[in-house]
C-alpha positions as CSV (number, residue, x, y, z in Angstrom):
1,X,12.3,17.4,-17.9
2,X,8.8,16.3,-16.9
3,X,6.5,19.3,-16.5
4,X,6.1,20.5,-12.9
5,X,2.7,19.6,-11.4
6,X,1.4,22.7,-9.5
7,X,-1.0,20.9,-7.3
8,X,-2.5,17.3,-7.3
9,X,-5.1,16.3,-4.6
10,X,-6.7,12.9,-4.5
11,X,-8.5,10.9,-1.9
12,X,-8.0,7.2,-2.5
13,X,-10.0,4.6,-0.7
14,X,-8.1,1.4,-1.4
15,X,-8.5,-1.6,1.1
16,X,-7.3,-5.0,0.0
17,X,-7.9,-7.0,3.0
18,X,-9.1,-10.6,2.4
19,X,-9.1,-13.1,5.2
20,X,-8.8,-10.7,8.1
21,X,-11.8,-11.8,10.2
22,X,-11.1,-12.6,13.8
23,X,-12.5,-15.9,14.9
24,X,-12.7,-17.9,18.2
25,X,-10.6,-20.1,20.4
26,X,-8.2,-23.0,19.8
27,X,-10.2,-26.3,19.9
28,X,-10.2,-28.0,23.2
29,X,-8.7,-31.0,21.5
30,X,-5.5,-28.9,21.0
31,X,-4.9,-27.8,24.5
32,X,-1.5,-29.5,24.5
33,X,1.9,-28.5,25.9
34,X,2.6,-26.6,22.7
35,X,-0.7,-24.6,23.1
36,X,0.1,-23.7,26.7
37,X,3.7,-22.6,25.8
38,X,2.0,-20.4,23.0
39,X,-0.3,-18.7,25.5
40,X,2.7,-18.2,27.9
41,X,4.8,-16.5,25.2
42,X,1.7,-14.4,24.1
43,X,1.2,-13.1,27.7
44,X,4.9,-12.2,28.0
45,X,4.8,-10.3,24.8
46,X,1.5,-8.4,25.2
47,X,3.1,-5.7,27.2
48,X,5.9,-4.9,24.9
49,X,4.4,-5.5,21.3
50,X,3.2,-2.5,19.5
51,X,2.1,-3.4,16.1
52,X,2.4,-0.9,13.2
53,X,-0.8,-2.6,11.8
54,X,-2.7,-5.3,13.5
55,X,-3.7,-7.5,10.5
56,X,-4.1,-10.6,12.4
57,X,-5.5,-11.4,15.9
58,X,-2.3,-13.4,16.8
59,X,1.1,-11.9,17.4
60,X,3.1,-14.2,15.2
61,X,3.0,-17.5,13.2
62,X,4.6,-19.8,10.9
63,X,2.4,-22.0,8.5
64,X,3.0,-24.4,5.8
65,X,0.5,-25.3,3.0
66,X,0.0,-27.9,0.3
67,X,-1.4,-26.7,-2.9
68,X,-3.3,-28.8,-5.3
69,X,-5.2,-27.8,-8.4
70,X,-6.8,-29.2,-11.6
71,X,-9.3,-28.5,-14.3
72,X,-10.2,-28.7,-18.0
73,X,-11.4,-25.8,-20.1
74,X,-12.1,-26.4,-23.8
75,X,-10.0,-29.5,-24.0
76,X,-7.1,-28.0,-22.1
77,X,-6.4,-30.0,-18.9
78,X,-4.4,-28.5,-16.1
79,X,-2.8,-30.0,-13.0
80,X,-1.0,-28.0,-10.3
81,X,0.9,-29.1,-7.2
82,X,3.1,-27.0,-4.8
83,X,4.0,-25.8,-1.5
84,X,3.3,-22.4,0.2
85,X,4.5,-20.9,3.5
86,X,3.4,-17.9,5.6
87,X,5.6,-16.2,8.2
88,X,4.5,-13.1,10.2
89,X,5.4,-11.2,13.2
90,X,4.0,-8.3,15.2
91,X,0.3,-9.1,14.3
92,X,1.1,-9.2,10.6
93,X,3.0,-5.9,10.5
94,X,5.7,-7.9,8.8
95,X,4.8,-11.1,6.8
96,X,6.5,-13.1,4.1
97,X,4.6,-15.3,1.7
98,X,6.5,-17.8,-0.5
99,X,5.0,-20.1,-3.0
100,X,6.7,-22.9,-5.1
101,X,4.4,-24.7,-7.6
102,X,4.3,-26.7,-10.9
103,X,1.6,-26.5,-13.3
104,X,1.3,-29.2,-16.0
105,X,-0.9,-28.5,-19.1
106,X,-2.1,-30.9,-21.7
107,X,-3.1,-28.8,-24.8
108,X,-4.6,-31.3,-27.3
109,X,-1.8,-33.8,-26.7
110,X,0.9,-31.2,-26.3
111,X,2.4,-31.2,-22.7
112,X,3.6,-27.9,-21.2
113,X,5.2,-27.4,-17.7
114,X,5.3,-24.1,-15.9
115,X,7.2,-23.6,-12.8
116,X,6.3,-20.7,-10.4
117,X,8.4,-19.4,-7.6
118,X,7.3,-16.1,-5.9
119,X,8.1,-14.2,-2.6
120,X,6.1,-11.3,-1.3
121,X,7.5,-9.5,1.8
122,X,5.2,-7.0,3.5
123,X,7.5,-4.9,5.7
124,X,5.3,-2.4,7.5
125,X,4.4,0.3,4.9
126,X,6.5,-1.4,2.0
127,X,6.1,-4.3,-0.2
128,X,9.0,-6.3,-1.6
129,X,8.2,-8.5,-4.6
130,X,10.8,-11.1,-5.6
131,X,11.0,-11.8,-9.4
132,X,12.9,-15.0,-9.7
133,X,12.9,-15.0,-13.6
134,X,14.5,-11.6,-13.7
135,X,16.5,-12.1,-10.6
136,X,15.4,-8.8,-9.1
137,X,13.5,-7.4,-6.3
138,X,10.7,-4.7,-6.9
139,X,10.2,-2.5,-4.0
140,X,7.0,-0.3,-3.6
141,X,5.1,1.5,-0.9
142,X,1.9,-0.2,0.1
143,X,-1.0,1.8,-1.4
144,X,-3.7,0.5,1.0
145,X,-1.7,0.8,4.3
146,X,-2.5,4.3,5.2
147,X,-6.3,3.6,4.9
148,X,-5.8,0.6,7.3
149,X,-3.9,2.8,9.7
150,X,-6.8,5.3,9.5
151,X,-8.9,2.7,11.2
152,X,-8.9,1.8,14.9
153,X,-6.4,-1.1,15.2
154,X,-8.8,-2.9,17.6
155,X,-11.3,-3.1,14.8
156,X,-8.8,-4.2,12.0
157,X,-9.5,-7.9,12.6
158,X,-13.1,-7.3,11.6
159,X,-12.5,-5.5,8.4
160,X,-12.1,-8.7,6.5
161,X,-15.5,-9.9,7.7
162,X,-17.2,-6.8,6.8
163,X,-15.6,-6.5,3.5
164,X,-16.6,-10.1,2.6
165,X,-20.2,-9.4,3.7
166,X,-20.4,-6.3,1.5
167,X,-19.1,-8.5,-1.4
168,X,-21.7,-11.0,-0.9
169,X,-19.8,-13.3,1.3
170,X,-21.5,-15.5,3.9
171,X,-20.3,-17.4,7.1
172,X,-21.5,-21.0,6.4
173,X,-20.0,-23.1,9.2
174,X,-16.9,-24.0,11.0
175,X,-14.0,-26.6,10.5
176,X,-11.0,-27.7,12.4
177,X,-7.7,-27.4,10.7
178,X,-4.7,-28.9,12.7
179,X,-6.7,-28.6,15.8
180,X,-7.6,-25.0,15.3
181,X,-11.2,-24.0,14.9
182,X,-11.8,-21.7,12.0
183,X,-14.9,-20.0,10.4
184,X,-15.8,-21.0,6.9
185,X,-16.6,-18.2,4.5
186,X,-18.2,-18.5,1.1
187,X,-17.4,-15.8,-1.4
188,X,-17.5,-15.6,-5.3
189,X,-16.8,-19.3,-5.9
190,X,-14.4,-19.7,-3.1
191,X,-14.5,-21.0,0.5
192,X,-12.0,-19.7,3.1
193,X,-11.5,-21.2,6.7
194,X,-10.2,-18.4,8.7
195,X,-8.6,-18.4,12.2
196,X,-7.8,-15.1,13.8
197,X,-7.5,-13.5,10.3
198,X,-5.2,-16.3,8.9
199,X,-6.6,-18.5,6.1
200,X,-6.0,-22.1,7.1
201,X,-7.7,-23.5,4.1
202,X,-8.7,-22.0,0.7
203,X,-10.9,-23.7,-2.0
204,X,-11.7,-22.0,-5.2
205,X,-13.6,-23.2,-8.2
206,X,-13.7,-20.8,-11.1
207,X,-15.0,-21.9,-14.5
208,X,-14.2,-25.6,-13.6
209,X,-10.5,-24.7,-12.5
210,X,-10.3,-26.1,-8.9
211,X,-7.6,-25.3,-6.4
212,X,-7.1,-26.0,-2.8
213,X,-4.6,-24.5,-0.3
214,X,-4.6,-26.3,3.1
215,X,-2.3,-25.8,6.2
216,X,-0.3,-28.7,6.9
217,X,1.8,-27.3,9.8
218,X,1.0,-24.3,12.0
219,X,2.6,-22.7,15.1
220,X,1.5,-19.4,16.6
221,X,2.8,-16.9,19.1
222,X,6.4,-18.0,18.5
223,X,9.7,-16.1,18.3
224,X,10.3,-14.9,14.6
225,X,13.9,-13.7,14.1
226,X,14.9,-11.3,11.2
227,X,16.6,-14.1,9.3
228,X,13.2,-15.5,8.7
229,X,12.4,-12.6,6.4
230,X,15.7,-12.6,4.5
231,X,15.3,-12.2,0.7
232,X,17.4,-13.6,-2.1
233,X,20.6,-11.6,-2.8
234,X,19.0,-9.9,-5.9
235,X,19.4,-6.3,-6.9
236,X,16.5,-4.1,-5.8
237,X,15.0,-2.1,-8.8
238,X,15.6,1.6,-8.5
239,X,18.2,1.2,-5.6
240,X,21.9,0.7,-6.4
241,X,24.4,2.7,-4.5
242,X,21.8,3.5,-1.8
243,X,21.5,-0.1,-0.4
244,X,22.7,1.2,3.0
245,X,19.9,3.7,3.2
246,X,17.2,1.1,2.6
247,X,16.2,0.7,6.3
248,X,16.0,4.5,6.5
249,X,13.9,4.6,3.4
250,X,11.6,1.9,4.8
251,X,11.3,3.8,8.1
252,X,10.4,7.0,6.3
253,X,7.7,5.1,4.3
254,X,6.4,3.9,7.7
255,X,6.3,7.4,9.2
256,X,4.6,8.8,6.1
257,X,2.0,6.1,6.3
258,X,1.3,6.8,9.9
259,X,1.0,10.6,9.1
260,X,-1.5,9.9,6.2
261,X,-3.4,7.5,8.5
262,X,-4.1,10.2,10.9
263,X,-5.2,12.4,8.1
264,X,-7.6,9.7,6.9
265,X,-9.2,9.7,10.5
266,X,-9.6,13.5,10.2
267,X,-11.0,13.3,6.8
268,X,-13.4,10.5,8.0
269,X,-14.7,12.7,10.7
270,X,-15.3,15.6,8.2
271,X,-17.1,13.2,6.0
272,X,-19.4,12.1,8.9
273,X,-20.3,15.9,9.6
274,X,-21.2,16.2,5.9
275,X,-23.4,13.2,5.9
276,X,-25.2,14.7,8.9
277,X,-25.8,17.9,7.0
278,X,-27.1,15.8,3.9
279,X,-29.3,13.8,6.2
280,X,-30.8,16.9,7.6
281,X,-31.6,18.1,4.2
282,X,-33.0,15.3,2.2
283,X,-34.0,17.5,-0.7
284,X,-30.4,18.3,-1.7
285,X,-29.5,17.7,-5.3
286,X,-26.7,15.3,-6.2
287,X,-24.6,18.5,-7.1
288,X,-25.3,20.0,-3.7
289,X,-24.5,16.8,-1.8
290,X,-21.1,16.6,-3.7
291,X,-20.4,20.2,-2.8
292,X,-21.2,19.6,0.9
293,X,-18.9,16.6,1.1
294,X,-16.1,18.3,-0.8
295,X,-16.2,21.5,1.3
296,X,-16.2,19.4,4.5
297,X,-13.1,17.4,3.3
298,X,-11.3,20.5,2.2
299,X,-12.0,22.3,5.6
300,X,-10.9,19.3,7.6
301,X,-8.0,19.7,10.0
302,X,-5.6,17.8,8.0
303,X,-6.4,19.5,4.8
304,X,-6.3,23.1,6.3
305,X,-2.8,22.1,7.4
306,X,-1.9,21.1,4.0
307,X,-3.5,24.3,2.6
308,X,-1.3,26.6,5.0
309,X,1.9,24.7,3.8
310,X,0.9,24.7,0.2
311,X,0.0,28.5,0.4
312,X,3.3,29.3,2.0
313,X,5.3,27.2,-0.4
314,X,4.1,28.6,-3.6
315,X,6.3,31.8,-3.6
316,X,9.2,29.6,-2.6
317,X,8.3,27.3,-5.5
318,X,8.3,30.3,-8.0
319,X,11.7,31.3,-6.7
320,X,13.1,27.8,-7.1
321,X,11.9,27.6,-10.6
322,X,13.4,30.9,-11.7
323,X,16.8,29.9,-10.1
324,X,16.6,26.5,-11.9
325,X,15.8,28.2,-15.2
326,X,18.8,30.4,-14.9
327,X,21.0,27.5,-14.1
328,X,19.8,25.5,-17.0
329,X,20.2,28.4,-19.4
330,X,23.9,28.5,-18.7
331,X,24.6,24.7,-19.4
332,X,26.8,23.7,-22.1
333,X,27.5,20.1,-21.1
334,X,26.1,17.0,-19.2
335,X,28.2,17.9,-16.2
336,X,26.6,21.4,-16.1
337,X,23.2,19.7,-16.5
338,X,24.0,17.3,-13.5
339,X,25.2,20.3,-11.4
340,X,22.0,22.1,-11.9
341,X,20.0,19.0,-10.7
342,X,22.1,19.0,-7.6
343,X,21.6,22.6,-7.0
344,X,17.8,22.4,-7.3
345,X,17.8,19.5,-4.9
346,X,19.6,21.6,-2.4
347,X,17.4,24.5,-3.0
348,X,14.3,22.5,-2.4
349,X,15.7,21.2,0.9
350,X,16.8,24.9,1.8
351,X,13.4,26.3,1.0
352,X,11.6,23.6,2.9
353,X,10.2,22.0,-0.3
354,X,11.7,18.5,0.2
355,X,8.4,16.8,-0.9
356,X,8.8,18.5,-4.3
357,X,12.2,17.0,-4.7
358,X,11.3,13.4,-3.6
359,X,9.9,12.2,-7.0
360,X,12.6,10.7,-9.0
361,X,12.4,11.6,-12.7
362,X,14.4,10.3,-15.7
363,X,17.9,11.7,-15.9
364,X,18.2,15.0,-17.9
365,X,20.5,14.2,-20.9
366,X,22.2,17.5,-22.0
367,X,21.9,18.7,-25.6
368,X,21.1,22.0,-27.1
369,X,17.7,20.7,-28.0
370,X,17.0,19.3,-24.7
371,X,18.2,22.4,-23.0
372,X,15.8,24.5,-25.0
373,X,13.0,22.1,-24.5
374,X,13.5,22.1,-20.7
375,X,13.7,25.9,-20.6
376,X,10.4,26.0,-22.5
377,X,8.8,23.7,-20.0
378,X,10.1,25.6,-17.0
379,X,8.8,28.9,-18.6
380,X,5.5,27.4,-18.9
381,X,5.4,26.4,-15.3
382,X,6.7,29.9,-14.1
383,X,3.9,31.5,-16.1
384,X,1.2,29.3,-14.6
385,X,2.5,29.8,-11.1
386,X,2.9,33.6,-11.6
387,X,-0.5,33.8,-12.9
388,X,-2.1,31.9,-10.1
389,X,0.0,33.3,-7.2
390,X,-2.0,36.5,-6.5
391,X,-5.3,34.5,-6.2
392,X,-3.5,31.8,-4.0
393,X,-2.3,34.4,-1.6
394,X,-5.9,35.7,-1.0
395,X,-7.4,32.0,-0.7
396,X,-8.8,31.1,2.7
397,X,-9.2,27.3,2.4
398,X,-8.1,24.4,0.2
399,X,-11.1,24.7,-2.0
400,X,-10.4,28.2,-3.0
401,X,-6.7,27.3,-3.4
402,X,-7.5,24.6,-5.8
403,X,-9.8,26.9,-7.8
404,X,-6.8,29.3,-8.1
405,X,-4.6,26.6,-9.2
406,X,-7.0,25.4,-11.8
407,X,-7.6,29.1,-13.0
408,X,-11.1,29.2,-11.7
409,X,-11.0,32.7,-10.2
């Protein structure tokens, strides 16, 4: 069994949001019957759409792209052609990106051909990545989504622009792609033409390797049905008999992301307060500044809530570990070991420690040696918790609680 982690606290600021700048209107030359219909549909949906995350400034869309690339590095010439499609609904809360391309290489007269087929489906707080070579789908929670949710959705369309500016990007002009006016941004050897957060044209030139993606068809504010996001019938890694629970798991990930998003907001407010204190005391040392920021974060509303839960859970956790040890000590077969795992999962639920039982670990394989190894690890965990528990009970905030867990008391 993997060792039990007594406490892990981390604040991760991870925003991966390229091409989200909100731009202006459709060109006057595009005010056709289609455009009028799009505007009519948009008006009808405005009152009922409530996006999970407003990544784009448009409710829905279906865009097709042509891909062309070429280059020559140290005598190796490369040529790429392909197609790409982007489908999104609910302002980008759900989007599917599929790419099919063929790359031809000439390596000193020897020709190689590489075919690429990828699908990435972003479903609210979850990412599905289709691996056509292995014929499987990898599912993971979106690590950046909670940070995005921690920001005001009305400002999300500006995140991309602000991020690009911070990275040295510049708005250098405008273009018109398929009748849609888009802003051209130059950044790190690339140029992007962005319309309401959607990249309609992308040009890159890195070390002589050129690539162009340009929209050839685009329709916005249209009805997108569920079938549009259907993935190949491949197995999903880590999910076998629980396929029927997939939607429930995705919804749970969504709710968890919303919860963390609120905590990010509260944490941000605490950091702002810390910055005010630092500004009022310009002579603070770096160590003092770090302490002020850390204390503000640890005393935030969300962190205090976590602190109260952690503090209340530690005696329960100790009880669970002792019960688990007693069960493992009596095992004499694999079925005994499996039964112990089931019991500890039930115990975590009964004691209100479901979060501790959520992380999937490798299956415990029974043997006398593994039994003794597992007992040793549990004993070490029990010793650590027992030693820190008196201090934890007296702690008044998360900072003190963490120090108790680290043995700094």
